[in-house]
N, C-alpha and C positions, 0 to 999 in steps of 0.2 A: 492310674491317670483319670482325671475328672472327665466325665462325659457331658459336655456342654450341649444344650440345645442350640438350634440355629440362632435364635433371637438373643441368647445370653452372650454370644460372642460380639465384641465390638465391631462396628462396620469397617470394611477395608478401605473404603474411599468415601468422599463426600457424596458420591452418586448412590450410596446405599441408604442415605437418610430419607425417610418418607414423611416425617412429622416435624413441624416447626411450631414453636410457641413464641409469640411476639408480645412484648410488654412495653407499655408507654413510659412507665416509671421504674426507677431502680428498685424500690421496695416491692413492686410486683414481681420483678425477676428474682429477687432474693427469696420470696415465698416459693417460687417454682423450684429453686435449687434445694430448698428445705424439704421438699416432698419426693424428690426423685430417688430411684432405687440404686443408681450407680452413676458415678462421674467418670467420664472417660479421661479427663485431665488428670485424675488421681492415678491413672495407669500410665501416665506419660504420653498419652495419645494426643497429638495435635493434627488437626485435619486441614489447617490453613484456609485460604480463601482465594477467589479469582483475582487477577490483576485488576486494580481499580475499585475493588469492593472496599468501602470505607466502614462497613459494619464491624462490630466486635461480637464474637459468638462464644457460647459455652455449650459443650456437648455432653450428653449422658443418656441414661436409660430410664424410662418410666414403664414399668410392666414389661411388655414384650416389644416396646417401641424404642428405637434409637431416635433421640430427640435433639434438635438443635434449638437453643434458646437465643433470641435476639432482643436486646433492650434498645429502644429507639434513643437517638441523641436528643430529640425534642418531640413535643407532642404535636398532634395535628395530622391532617390527611396528606399534606405535602411531604412531611417527614416520613410517614408510613409508606407512601407510594414509592419514594426514592429508595428507602431501606429494603422494601420487599423486592424491588427490581434487582437490587444487588444480591439479595438472598437467593433469588432464582438463578443468578449467574453462578454463584458458588455452590449451591445445593439444587441442581436442576431437576431432581426427581421428587420434589416435595409434593405429596398427594393431599395432605391435610395440614392446614395452618390454623392455629387457635390464637385468637386475640384474648388475652387473659389479664384481668386486673379489676379495678374498681370503677364505678360509674355513678352518675346521678339517676335517681329513680323517680317514677311517678308514684304518688301515694296509693294508687289503686291500679290493678292491671285491667286489661280489656274486659274481663269477666266481672269486674266490680269487687274483686277480692283485695284485701289490704296487702300492700307491699311494705315490709319493714326494713329498717337498716340491717345489713348483713345478709339479706335474702340473695339468692342466686338468680341471675337473668341469663337465659340461653336464647340466642337469636334464632328466629325462624326466617326473618328477612331483615335487610338493611334498608332504612329509609333515609336518604341523604337530603339535607336542606342547607340553606345558607343563612347564617345568623351573625350579625355583628356582635362584637363582645360588649354587651351592655348590661347595666344593672337595671333594677326595676324602674328607676326614675328617668331612664334614658330611652332614646328612640329605639323601637324594635324594627328589625328587618327580617322578613321571612321571604325567601326566594323560591324559585321553581324547584320542585322536589323530584327526586329520582329513586326508584326502587332497584335493589339488587337482590335477586332471589338466589338461594343456595342451589348448588347443582343437585340432581336427583339422588345420587348416592348419599350425600350428606343429609338431605331432607329425610330420606328413609331412616337413617341412623337417629336423627332427632325425634322422629315419630316413635321409634322404638323406645327411646328414653322417656318420652312423655306418656307412654302407655300406663294406664292406671294412675294418672296424675303424677307420674314420676316417683312413685313410692320407693321402689328399689334404688333408684338413682339417688334419692334423698338420703336413704340409709347408708349408701356407700360413701357419700360426702361426709356424713356424720362420723363414720368410722375412721376415715382419713384425717378428720379434724382432731379426733382423740389422739391418733398417732402423732400428729404434728405438735399438739400441745405438750405431749409427753417428751417429744424430741427437742422442741425449741422453747417451750415455756411461755412466759408472760406476753410477748408481743401479740400472740394470737388468741389471747383470752377474750371472751365476750365482755364488752364494756359495761353491760348491765342494761336492763330494759328501761330504767329511769333516764338513761342518756339518749333514748330514742324519742326525739321531740319533733313534732310537726306543728308549725304555726299556721294560723289562718292565712290564706294566700294574699289577702290585702294588708296584712300586718308586716310592715317593713322593718328590717334590721337596721336600727338607727339609735342615736343618743336619746335616752328617755329620762336620765337622772341628772343631766346638767345642760346648761344653755349651749346651743350651737346654732350659728346663724343659718347654716344650710338646712340642718335637720328641723329647725323650728319654723322654717318658711312655709312648708307644706307637708302634709302627711305623705305625699308621694315623692318627697325628696330626702336623700340621705347623703352625708358628706363622705369623702374618700376615707377619712380616718376610721369611720364606723365599720367599714368593710373589713378592717383588720382585727376588730375586737370580737370577743365572745359575747353570747347573749347575757351572761352574768355581768360582764363588764359594763354593758350598755343598759342593763335593767329591763330586758324584754319581759313583758308581762306574761306570767304563766297562765293567766286566765284566757289568753289568746291562743293557747294550744288546742289542737284538735284531738278529741278523745276517740279512740278507735277500739272496737271490740276485741280484736286479736291482741293488740298491745296491752289492753287492760287485763285480759285473761292471763297473759304471760307474767305480767307484773304481780298479780295476786298469787299465782302459783309459786313464783320465786320467793315472795315474802313468806309463804307457807312452807318453804323448803322442798317444794315438789316440782320445780320448774326446769330441771335439767333437760328433760326430753323436749320441752316446748322451746327452749332457748336455741335449738338448732335451726339452721336456715331452711326456708321454704324455697322451692324451685319454681320459677315462672318462665314459661315458654312464650315468646312473642316477638313483635317487631321492635328493633332498636333504632332510635334516631341518631344519625351521625351528622354533626354540624362542624363548623369551622372555629368554634370557640366554646368555652365553658359557660353553661347557663347558670346564672346566679339570680334569677328572678322568677318568683312563683307566677307572676302575671304572664310572663313570656312562656313559661312552661305550660300553663293552662291554655294559652292561645294555640300552641302547637298541638296539644292534645285535642283541642276542640276541632282543629282542622283535620287532624289525623288520629282518630280515637284508638287506633291499634297500637300506637307507640307506648311502650311501658318503661323505657329507660333511654338515657342519653350518653353518648361518648363522642370521640373526635378522630378516631383512626381507622375505623373499619372500611369506610368508602375508599380510601386510598390504598388500603391493603388488599382488599378483595377485588380490586380492579384487575389484578394479575394472578391471584392465588385463590384456590378453593378452600373454604374454611368456615369456622363458627366463632361467634363472639361469646365468651364466657366471662361474665362480670358479676361482681357483688356490689350491692347498693351501699354507698358510704355517705350519701346525702340526698336530700329531696329536691335538688336543683333549684333552690331558692336562696334568698339573701342571707338566711341563717346558716349557711354552709359552714362546716368546721371539719377538722382532721381527726376527731376522736375515733371515728370508726374505720379509718383507713388501714391500719395494720391488720385488724381483725378481718376486714373485707378482702385484703390481698390473700390471706391464708385460706379463706373460704373459697375464693375463686380458683386458687391453685389446687385445692382438694377436689373441686368440681371438675377441673381439667383432667386430673388423674382418674376420676371415676368415669369420665366420658371415654378416655383412651382405653379403659378396660373393656369397653363394648365395641371397640374399633379393631377390625381384623387387619394385621400387618401382612405385607407380601413377603413370601419366602425369598430371602436375599439371593439364594443360589439360582433362583429362576427369574430374577429381575432382568428384563429385556435391556440389553445394552446396544442393540443393533438397530434401533428405530431411527432411521435417518429421514423419515417422512415428516418429522416434526422438528422445529428449531426453537431454541429458547429466545432467540432474537433475530429479527430481520432488519437489515440496514440497507440504505441506498446511497450510492456514491455517484456524483456527477463527474464523469471522466472527460468532459469537454475540454478541460484545461488542467494543468498541474495545480493551479491556485484553487480551482473549484474542488478538485479531489481532496487536497489537503484540508480545505475548509470543512468538508463533510466528515473526513476521518477525525478532524479536531472536534466536531460535534459529538461523535461517538465517544471520544475520550472524555469530553466534558460531562456527558451523560453518566459515564462510569466513575466520575469524581476525580479525573485526572486533569492536568493542565491541557488546555485545548490546542494540541498540536497534532499534525498528521501522523507523526511517528508514534506518538502515544496511542492514537486510535488503532493503528496497525498492530502495535505491540500488545494492546489489550485483547484484540481478537486472536492473535497468534498464541497467547497463553491461556485462552479460555478452555476449560476442561471439556466442554460439550459443544455440540454442533450449532452452527449459526448459518444464516443465508445472507450473502452479500450480493446485492443487485448493482452491477456496474453499468450505469446508463450513459448514453451519448459517447460511447467509446469509438469515436470516428477518427481519431488521430493515431499517430504512432504511439503504441503503448509501451510503458516501461514496467517490467515485472515488479521491481522493487518499489515503484511508485504506487501501484494499485493492488497488489496481492499480498496479504499477510502470509508469512512463512509458516504454514501449519497445514496439517491434513485433516483438521477437525471440522472445517467449515465447507460450505458449498458456495460456488460463485456462478452467477448468471451474468453474461455480458450481452448488452444490447447495443446495436450499431446500425447506423444508416449507411455505412460503407458497403456499397453493393458488391464489391469483390469478395466480401465475406459470405456471400450467398451461393458461391459455386459449390460448396460442400454442405452436406446435411449434418455434419458434426462440427464441433468447435475447431477453429483453425487458430492454434496458438503456437508459442515457441517451446512448449514442453513436449518431450518425446511421448509418442504413443507406444502401445505394445506392437510387436512385430506383426501380429495377426491383424490388428486394427489398421496398421499402416498399409499392409498389402490390400486390405479391403478398400481403403480410401483411394489408393493409387489406381486400382482397377475400376472403381466407380468413376473417377475423374477422367480416366483414359477411355471410358466407354467400352470396357471389356467385362465379361462375366466374372464377378468376384468369387463365384462358387466353383469355378473350374480349377482343378488341381494343377493343370498345366500352366494356366495363367498365373496362379499364385507362385509356382516354382520360378517362372520367368521374372516376376516382379520382386521376389524376395531379395536378390543381391542389391538392387538399386535402393530399396526401402532401407535395408540395413546400412548401406553406404550413406544414405541421407540422415542417419541417426534417428529415424522414425519421427522426424520433425514435420508436422502436418502441412505447414505452408510450403515448405520445400517440396514435399510430395506432390502437392497440388500443382506447382509450377513445372515439376519434372514430367507431369502427365500431359502437359500441353502439346508437345510434338507428337505424342502418340494419338491423342484425341483428334488432332488435326491431320492425322494420317501422313505426317512427314517422316515418322520413324515407326518401326514395328516394335512390339514388345521385346523381341529378341535383339533389336539394335540399340534400344534406348540406353542400356547400361554403359555400353562402350561410348556412346555419344556423350553421356554425362561425364565420363572419365576424361574425355578430351577437353571438355570445357573446364573441368576442375583443375587439370594440369596447367592449363593456360592461366587460370585465375590465380593459382598458388604462385606461379612464376611472376605474375604481375603485381602481387599484393604483399611483397615482403615487408614493406614499410607501412602498411595500412594499420590504422588504429583498431579497427574492428576485426582483427585477425583471430577470431575464435572459431572453433569447429562449427558451432551452430550457424554463425553468419556465413562462413565459407560454403557450407553445404546449401544454405538457403540461396545465397547469391549465385552459386553455380547453377542451381536449378532455374533461377530467373533468367540467367543468360542463355540457358537452353531455349527459353521462350523467345528470346531475341533472335537466336539462330533460326528458330522455326519461322520467324517473320521474314528472314533473309531470303527464303525461297519464293517470296511473292514476286510475281512476274512483272508487275507494273513499277518501273523504276521511280516514276514521279511520286506515286503514292508512298513507296518505300522511303524515299528521301524526305518527303514531307512528314512522314510518321516519325523519322529520326529527329527532324527539326522540332516537332511538337514535344518529343521526349526532352529535348534540351530546354525548351521553354518551360516545361512543367517543373524542372529542377528549381525554379525560382518563384514558383507559385505554391499556394497551399494545395495539399493533395486532394481535397474534396471540392467538387462542384466548380470546376473552371468553366466559365461561359465559352461556348464555341466562338462567339463573336470576338473574344479576346485574341484567339489564334489568328482570326482574320485581320485584326488590327495590327498584328506584329509585323514590322518590316523585315524582309529577308536580308541576310547578311552575306549571301553568296549566290552564285548563279545556279539555276536549275540544272540538274544532272551532274553536279559536282561529285556526288557520291555514286560512282558507277556500280559498286558492289557493296553488299552489306559489310564485307570484310574491310573495305577501305573506309567505310563510315565508322566502323568500330575502332579502327586504328586511329581515326581522326578524333573521334568523340570519346571513346572509352580507353584510356591508357593509364599506366601506372602513375600514381600521383602522391603527393605528400599526405600527411595525416589530415583527414577531412576537417577537423576543427580549426586547422591553421591555413587551409587553402583558400584561394580567391573565391569569394562568393558563398562560402559554406557557413551556415548559422552555427554559432558556438553554443552548445547546450549548457556549458558550465557557468555561464554568466547570465544574470538576469538582464533583460533588455529594458533600457530606459530611453525615452525619446528626448534627446538633448543634442547639443551642437555636434558632439563627436559622432553619435550614432547616425544622425541625419547626413553628415558629411560622408561617412562610410557607406551608408545605404544608397546614396545617390551617386556614388563615385563612378559608376559605369556609364552614366549619361554624359557622354562627351559631345553629343549633338542632339538636336531635336528636329528632325526633318519635317517639313510641311507635308501634310497628307497628299497634296496635289502632285508632289514630286515623286511619289512612290505609287506607280500605277496599280500595283496589286496589294495596296495597303489595307483595303477593306474587305473586298468580297472575292476570295477564292474559296467560297464555301463548299462547292462540289468537291474540290480537291481535298479540303480539310475534312469534309464528311467521310470521304473514302479513307483518308489516313487514320482518322479516329476509329473508324470501323475496323481497320487493320490492327490497330493496337488492341482493340477489344477482342478481336478474333485470336490474337496471339497471347492473350492472358496477361497483358501488361497494363490493363486498365479496363474501365467500363464506361461506355458512351451511352448516355440516356438520350435517345432520339427525340422523345417528347419534350423533355426539359432543356435540351440543347446544352448539356453540361457533361464534362468529362471528369472522372475520378480515378484515383489510383489507390491501391492498398498502401497503408503507411510504410510497410517494409519495402515494397517495390519502389515507392517514392524515395526512401532512404538509399536504396541501391542505385537509383537513377542519379541522385545528387552526388553520391560518393564516387562515381566513376566518370565524372565530367572533366574534360581537360581544361587547362588554363586558358588557351586562346578562345576556344568556343564558349567557355564559361563567361568570359568578359563580353563576347558578342551577344550571347543569348540573354545575359542580364540586361544589356542595353536594349535589345529588342523588346523584352518584357516590360521594362520601364516605359518605353515609348508607347507600347500597346495600352498599358494601364492609363497613361495620361490621355491618350486619344479617346478612349471610351468615356472617360470622365468628362472631357471637354465636349465630346459629341452630344452627350445628354445634358450638358449645361449644369448650372448650379441649382436647378430646381430639385427640390427634395422629394419629389414623388417617385423618382425612378427606383424601381425595385432592383434593377441591374446595378445601379450605383451602390446601393447598400450591400449587395451581394459581393462587391469587390473588396469589402473591408478586410476579410481574412487574407486575401491575396496581396493587397497593399501592405498589410502588416507583416506578412511573411517576407515580402520583397525587401522591405527596409531592414528586417532582422537578419537577412542573409547578405549583408553588405560586406565589403572588402575589409577583412580583419587585419590585413597585412599593412594597411596604411600606417605610417609611422606616427602621424598625429592628425588632428582634424584639419581640413582645408576649407577655405571659404568657398561657397557655392558659386558656380558660374551662373550666367543669366538663364541658360537652358535648364540647369538643375533647379534654380529658383522657381521657374515656371512649373516644373514637375512637382516640386514641393508644395506649391499652392494648390495644384489639382488634387494631390494626395490629401491635403488639409481639408478639402471639401468633403471627402469620404469620411474622415474622422469627425468632422463637424456634424455631418448628417447623422452619424451613429450616436452622437452625444458625447464623444470623447473630446471635449473642448481643450483639455490639457495638451493632447497630442497635436491637435490642430493649431493651437497657439504656438507650440514649439516650432512647427514647420513654417508657419507664417512669419515668425520672428526671424528665422534664418533667411527666408526669402526677402523680407524687407531690408535686412542688413546687407545682403548681397547686392540687391538692386541699388540701394543707397550708395554703396561703394563704387559700383561699376557704371551706373547710369545717372546718379545724382538724385537728390531728394525731390527736385521739382519735375523730374521726368514723369510723363503720363503713365508709363508702366509702373513706376514706383508708387505713384499716387493711388493707382488701382489696388496695389498690394496693401497700402496703408488703410484704404477703405475696408478691405476684407478683414484685415487684422483687427480693426476697431470693432467690427461686428462680432468676432469671436470673443474679444475681451468683454464686450457687453453681455454675451451669453454666459460668461463665467462670473458675471457680477462685478467685474473690475471697472466700475463706471468712471472713475476719475481718469484712468489711462485711456479708456475708450473715448471719453470726451476730448482728450488732448489730441489723439490721433485722428478722430473723425473731423475735428475742427481744422487740423492741418491739411487733411485731404480736401475739405471743402474750399479752403482758401486757395489751394493749388489748382483745383479744377476751375474755380472762378477766374483765376488769372489766365489759365491756358485756353479754356473753352467758353468762358462766359458764365455769369451767375444763373442763367436760366437753362443751362445744359442739363441733360438727364443726370450726368455724373454729379454735378454740383448740387442739384436739388436732393438727390438721394443721400449724399454724404451729409448735407445740412440736416435732413430729417433724422439721420443716424445720430448726429450731434444732439438734436433735441431729445431723442430717446435716452441718451446717456445722462443728460441733465435731469430728465424725469427720474432716472434711477438714483440720482443724487438728492432727490427731494425738491428740486427747483421746478415745481410744476407750472407755475405761471410763465416762466421763461420758455419752458418746453411747449406750452400751449401757443404762445405768440409765434414761436419759430415754425411750428407745424401749420398754423393758420397761414403764415407767409408762404410756406412750401405749397400748401393746397391752393392758394390763390394763383401762384405761378402755374401750377399744373392746369388749373381750370382756364386760365387765360390762354394757355397754349392748346387748349381743347384735348388734353391728354387724359384719358380715363383708363389707365392700365392697372395691372396688379400693383405697380409701385405707387400709384395714386391711392389705391385702396389701402395700402400699407400705411400711408400718411394719415388717412382717416382713422385707422386703427390707433395709431400713436397719439393723434389728437384726442380721440375719445378717452383714452386711458389717462391723459394729462388732465382733462377737465373732470373726469370721474373722481380723481384724487382730490379735487377741489370741491366735491359735493354737488356737482352739476349733473345729477343722475339722468334726467330726462334727455338732455342733449347728447350725453354719452351713449345712452341706449339707442337713440335714433341713428347716430353715426355708425355704431356697430351693426345695427340691423341693416343699414344700407350696404355695408361692407359684405355682410353675409349673403344678401340678395344678389349682389354682383358676382360673388364667388359661385353661387349655384348655377349660373348660366355661362360664365366666362372663363373661370379659372381651371387650368389643368394642374396647378400646383396645389395638391390636396392638403399638404402640410400647412401651407399658409392659410388656406380656407379654414382648417380646423383651429388654427390659432385665433382667427377672428371669432369663431364660435366659443372658444375658451374664454376670450375676453368678454363676450356677451354674457356668459354664465356668471363671471365674476361681477360684472356690472349689475346684473339682476340681484345678486346677493347683497351688494353694497346698498342697493336701492330698497332692500327689504322685500323683494319679490322672491322669497326663498323657494317656493314650490317650483317656479320657473327656473331658478338657478340650479336646483337639484336635477331637474329634467334635462336641461342643457348639459350639465356636468356629466351625467351618465352617458349622454350621446357622445360628448368629447372623449371620454375615457375609452369607450368602445372603439371609436375611430382611431385613436392614437395607438391603442393596442394592436389593431389590425395593420396600421401603417408603419409603426415604429418599433413595435415589440413592447413587452411588459417592462423592460428595464431602462428604456430610454429616459433621459432627464425630463423631456416634455411630458411623457406619460406619467411619470412620478409626480410632476408638478400638478397635473390634472387630478391626481389622487388627493393631493394636499388641498386643492380648492374644493373638490367635491366633499371632502371630510368636513369642512367648515359649514357647508350647506346642510349636510346630513345632521350635524350636531345641532344646528338651529331648529331642525325638524324633530329633534329629540331622539334620533337614531344613534345613540351613543356607541353601541357595540360596532355598528358599521363604520362610524366615524373613526373609532380607535383603530380598527383594522386598516383602514385606508391610510391614516396618519402614520401608523407604525410601518407599513409597507413602504411608504414614501420616504420616511426618514432613514430607514435602513438602506434602501437602494441609493438614495442621493448621497448619503455619507460614503458609500462604497465608490460611486462613480464620480462624484463632484468634490468630495473631501468634506471633513467635519466643519470647516470654517466657511464653506460656500454659502451664499445667500439663500439658494434654493434649499439647502439642508436646514438652515436656520428657520426658514419659513415653515418647513414640515415639522420641525421640533416645536414651533409655536402652536401649530395646529394640534399636535399631540398633547401639549400642555393644556390646551383648552379642553380637550376631552377628559384628561385626568382630573382637571378642576371640576368638571361637571359630574364626574363619578365620585367626587368627595375625597380623592387622594391628594390632599393639599400639599403634602411634603414633596411628592414627586413633581407636582405641577410647579411648585415654587422653584425647585432645583432646575427644572427645564427652562422656566422663564428667565431665571438668572443666567443660565448658560446662553440663551438666545440674546439677552441684553448685552452680555459681554461680547458676543460675536458681532452683533450689529455695530457696537461702538468701535470695533476694529475697522469697520468699513465707513461709518458715517459719524458726523458730529452729533453731539447731544441733542441738537435742535431738529434732527431729522425726524420726519413723521413716524417712520417705522420704529425708531428708538422710543419715541414718546408713547406710541401705541403699546409697545411691550411693557413700558413702565406702568401703564394703566392696568394691563393684564396681571402684572405682578402684584399691584396694589389690591386687585380683586381677590387674589389668593390670600393675601395677608388679612383682608376683611373676613373671609370665610374662616380663617384660622384665629379670629378674634384678636388680632393684633391691630387694633383700630388706629392707634396714634401713628404707627408706621405707615399704615395705608393712607391716612389723611395727608401725611407729609408728601408721599410720592404722588398721590392724586393732584395735589395743589401744584407741585412742580410740573407735572405733565400738562395740567390745564393752562398754566402760564405759557408753556411752550406752544401748545396748540393755538392759543389766542394770538400769539406773536406771529406764528407761521401762516395761519389759515383764517383768521378773523373770527369774531364772536358767534357768527351764525353757522359755522361749519358743523356738519354732523359729528365730527370727532370731538368738538368742544361740547356739544350737547350731551353726547354719550358720557364724556368724562364728568360733566356736571351731575348727571343722574347718579353715577356711581359714587361721587364724592358726597352728595346729599344723603345717600343710603348709609354711608359710614358715619357721617356726622351725627345722624339721628341716634346712633347706638352709643355715643359717648355719654359718660355718667353725668357730666356737667349740664346745666341748663343751656349754656351757650351753644353746645353742639346742635340740639334740636332747633334752636332759633335760627342758626345759620342754615341748617338744612331747609327750613321752611322758606327762607329768603331765596335760596337757590331754586327751589321748586317753583316759586312765583316767577322768577326770571325765566326759567325754562318754559313755563306756560305761555308767556308772551312770545318767545321765539317759536314755539311749536305752532301756535295759532297763525303766525305770519308765514311760516315756511312750509307747513304740512297741513293744509286745510282738510284733506281727505284722510283715508286710512293709510297708515305707513307703519312699518315694523318698529322704527325708532319711536314714533309717537305712542304706539301701544306699549312699548317698553317703559316709557316715562309714566304713562297712565297707571300701569301696574305698580311701579315703585312708589308713585305718589299716593296711590290708594293704600298701600301697606303703611306708609308713613302716617297718613290720616287715621288709619285704624289704630296704630300704636299710640296716637295722640288722643284717642277717644272720640274722634269725629266719625262715628260709624256710618251715619247716613250718607255723608259725602264720600267716604271711603268706598261704600258699596257702589255708588254711582260711577266712580273712576274705574273700579275693577271691572264692572260690566262693560264700560266703554272699551277698556283694554281687550276684553274677551271678544267683543265684536270685531275689533281690528285684527286680532290674531286669527279669527276664523276666516277672514277675507284673505289674509296674506299667507297663512300657514295651513289652513284646512281645519275643519271642525273637530278632527280627532288628533290634532297636534298636541305635543306635550305642553306648550305654552297655554293652550286653551284649558287643559286639565289643571294646570297651576292656577289659572284664574278661577276656575270652578271651585277648587279646594279653598282658595282664599275667600271667595264669596260665601262658601259654606261656613267658614270660621267666623266671618262677620255676623252672619245670621245666628250662629251659635252664641256669640257674645251678646246679641240682642235678645236672647232667650226665645228665639223663634225656632224651637227645636225640630218641629216637623219639617219646616222648609229646609233647615240646615241638614237634616237627615237625608232628604232627597238629593241635595247637592253633593253631600259627601259620597253617597252611593254612586252617583253619576261619575264623579271624579275618580273614585277608586276603580270602577269598572273600566273607565278610559285608560287609567294607568296600566291596568292588567292587560288590556287589549294591546297597548303599545309594546309590552314585554321589555326584556332587557333589565339591567341593574336598576335598583331603586334610586331615584334622585332625592335630594334633600327635601324637595317639596312633597314628593310622594311619602317619604318617611313622616314628615310633619302631619300630613293628612291622615295617615294611619293612626298616629298617636292622638291627634285631636278628636278624631271620631270615637276612638276608644274612651278617651276622657269624658266626652259628652255622654256616651252610653252609661258610663259609671255614675256620672252626676245625675242622669235621669233615673237610674235605678235607685240611687240614694234618696231622691226626692219623690219616689213612687210615681214617676211620669211614665206612662206606658209607651212602648215602642210603636211608632206608626205602622200601619199596614200599607205596604206599597203595592201598586197595581203590577 
């Protein structure tokens, strides 16, 4: 029998692999397979991969190492990052990863030694940079750099290899190359030293032997076709080649037949640059080397790969990262790199597989977080895990992926405050660890996890004794506790509740087991038809009812009866944070003292009942809840009357009695009463027990009482949006409606009382930003009142008015205008035209017209409303709201000063008079918008940040108003040049609004328009175009083609077409938009001027003479309008001055162009600040004009100022920044050619 050493045996599992080799190209992977010593696939061994892993692997042995080889599907850091993440899932114990293949090299290393094609590069560090895929004649982009150092063990190994300049390492590579050539032949032969050609860095790869319009235009330009041709095809001049000593020495030795030794690769140790694209420009290569002299080679995958794995880059130089790049050296280079990898592994010590640690649970290959606040949130997060793993983004796929993963992970289940479903949240596996976080205070009774999974008998006894306040170390105590713990199936929550009568000294340790059996016998007798008749639930519910029996011994009958009533009320409220005030507002449905004993109360309240999902008032878990006519009818079915508060003497404040009853429930373990916050909570399972045991009669009466209580609290605090209590009622209103009578045969029309409750519930949904739910409730209320009271009834008109307000918030301006006008006409007929109700509904009508783009009509109606208010000497919040609406109407007409004055007045009033903080913040939001429209961008951003903070505090991060503030702030930040901040804000807003308002809502479309503007500024024109077209289609579903928002979007789309050099399309759209603006807003409106500026800019780029002529005419027309309308500094004026200056520069009028650019710069400094991006753009343009005027020293200073300013701003490079970098470099090259010395700057 053969005696194999440990490393010769194939690994048993994927967990035994420690070395991975990653290749970006198939030919690189083929070279690895050609040099390894054994292929495990040849032995029929397949190791598979983790669920969701999309990689394809090959496994085998190199020397003493079991190696898994991965070839990427595509090149680049994104691909390598994703692939290596999957690699870690399938092969979790990889200690060393090698990135092996070919690369672009620098002609010399950091020591000044020649680097030749075929040489080996070993990384000592990774230097990451960002570089757009450009050739020498195109703009360069070098972004912020990041270093990635190898971990200490790998650095030590590399240092050993580099000892004595890597002599032995080089010999080992040469030996493996001989074996490879013997084994595989021609592909890995040295191409010959004469094929190793390096050209002067300024000598471009372009057509030299035939005419080419692009190549002939400038020495710095080359056509696209030239990039696909060889140097021989193009006629590149051999005299432009760089002669190097080492290369010459090898060439002479080979000619003399003595070059075999010299032909072998030399090894270079140094920093490798990792970018996002292939470098094909010597100029760009040299620029990077100048900035980072330690870089000796370039590739594209290491930064993505070594973000999650420890390893080394091993590459062979196949080109010099210039425009003369070709594939002659690629096969040879892949062979050299593979042999270098093999030589390196020979110096790397493997771990003995028999001693590999498989029990380390302190480390996880992945840590994931799940939001358990709702089923939808949990499924969304599990879907994200699935998507990360390459699976379809569904919750089931995410759980399945974790369940089938071979190694440990950590799952953080956050916000687990509701009733948890094991199948919903926990993958079925024992390989992972789960941490659950909860604000449910009843989970704090024990210091270990309380879940539905059995504990060990020993742990169960310890828990029971701790909870019952007995010594868990006592053998006697443990002996007494054991029978009950075993009977409870070692279920922690059941144990916790079973301990309550002992901890409260109602039963002794010796009595509690018999006490439990009595309750269990009764429960089993009562629950033959129950749906949850499982052992786990029976034992749990029996233990909870023991807590109820413990409460029965309380001596105060009033407190006991009230506690039982509160339990009934809680069955129709969410289990968490029920306000104490709500219990006080709930009307009683029986006389005090009706429950003489706890037994009679139990027989009355808790009795055998049908399956919970079918019984009266029980929410059905199997169906998704939708707010519609049927669900509203069922949800409000218990409201058979709505008693006035005055007729119920104890309807509000029996707080002392309630406080005592809540404390009793807390004491009995049936809930937790927070005295400081005045809220009562129950464990979800106790809540479920409570709901499942409620009787039919009391179920109906308790639901009625809860509905009345909710309506009372909402009306008590009125419609003002500042009430924290009102927003806290959302979960309870939502639960109440979902727990409606499912036995109703069909939906029934609402009664008047039910319609009143529906309206009050709608206020809560409206306040939370759920306008769809509010609309559904109000629609049912209006329909019911119309049928029962008539359309002209005052009560019906009030409902119509509220309905129109919600429609407006949804962006349904046409319907909102119809209903608000009908309400106004009705109020006018019943109460008079100057009544509060008539004026407010008329103002609402004006706001709907504003939304439809009818700004002048909206202005006139609002002025009329304001005059009536002022004549009646009414200066209330409603008056200030009219000022707000008026200001916005005139703002859209370009009357900036008057709009800002009105909004400032509104804000000043709110500071001293308003308790409605949300309305006050709305005024501030409008003021920020007005500042932006008026060109006061710094003020706009300042106010925008203030609004966003206030709305987050008042409404939360995900309220539509908060998200709308992010949209507005993003536009201000974008004008200030803060593109990264603007993108984050726009992206957050669009995602949130799409989720809460729908993809077609106007708010969502506004946020997408903001995001498109950011993408346009970042140069991603395809994404920007797609977004603008999507926004345009969306707006046209709401508005006619003549609407201002549609026209504005058309101009934005045209601007993207302009940047994409699709000038004729851009001109056509600009002209259509300009005609629309003039017809809607007049020739002097800012929108018209803005559109003219943009149109002139595109016309100037047309090839024909007619385009520049038309552009000049438009600029002269704008000049007249600007002088009349904007005598001082204004953002729009500065924008025109800048564009006009660029036009004059391109027409050759440099002196006048310089004057306009300097005027623009002065205006930008005033409106945006001296360090704004617009100021830097003006500086860069001014520098270029000086450059064209041959004023090199002055131009140099301006270029430096601009570049320093751009760097100070940070973030991605704009098109102006790129142009500035290129023009400065071109000027320096020109000065060097003309022997003009560089100026010395102070």
